[in-house]
C-alpha positions in Angstrom: 0.0 0.0 0.0 1.2 3.4 -0.9 -0.1 6.5 0.9 -1.3 9.4 -1.2 -0.6 12.7 0.4 -2.7 15.8 0.1 -1.4 19.4 -0.5 -1.1 19.9 3.3 0.9 16.7 3.8 -1.8 14.6 5.4 -2.9 11.3 4.1 -5.6 11.8 1.4 -5.9 8.2 0.4 -4.0 5.0 -0.4 -3.0 3.2 -3.6 -3.0 -0.6 -3.4 -1.4 -2.3 -6.3 -2.1 -6.0 -7.1 -1.1 -8.6 -9.5 -3.9 -10.4 -11.4 -3.5 -14.2 -11.1 -6.9 -15.4 -12.3 -5.6 -16.9 -15.6 -2.7 -18.6 -13.9 -5.0 -20.1 -11.2 -7.4 -21.4 -13.8 -4.5 -22.8 -15.9 -3.0 -24.6 -12.9 -6.4 -26.1 -12.0 -6.9 -27.4 -15.5 -3.5 -28.9 -15.7 -4.1 -30.7 -12.4 -7.4 -32.0 -13.9 -5.6 -33.4 -17.0 -3.0 -35.1 -14.7 -5.8 -36.6 -12.6 -7.5 -37.9 -15.7 -4.2 -39.6 -16.7 -3.7 -41.0 -13.2 -7.2 -42.3 -12.8 -7.4 -43.9 -16.3 -3.9 -45.4 -16.3 -5.1 -48.6 -14.6 -8.2 -49.0 -16.6 -8.4 -52.4 -18.4 -11.8 -52.0 -20.2 -13.3 -49.1 -22.1 -16.0 -48.8 -19.4 -13.3 -48.4 -16.8 -11.7 -45.6 -18.8 -14.9 -43.6 -18.9 -15.5 -44.1 -15.2 -12.0 -43.1 -14.4 -12.3 -40.0 -16.5 -15.6 -39.0 -14.9 -14.1 -39.5 -11.4 -11.2 -37.3 -12.3 -13.4 -34.6 -13.9 -15.7 -34.7 -10.9 -12.9 -33.5 -8.7 -12.8 -30.1 -10.5 -16.2 -28.5 -10.0 -15.0 -25.1 -11.1 -14.0 -25.9 -14.6 -16.0 -29.0 -15.3 -19.3 -28.4 -13.5 -21.4 -30.8 -15.5 -19.3 -34.0 -15.4 -21.4 -36.9 -14.2 
């Protein structure tokens, strides 16, 4: 935070700078989801198991995949 001084030298306000991290947070979450899909589906032996593993992995990310069942 950086104080903003008025003409008389008293504090007239503050400036608070920030760094936007929304895109990085979303990207990190999505990469984790992709890794989970790989981890969950690696042991699948049948096609049905692959789909179930994928749905289980996708279900863990309710922010980016809200409609996975």
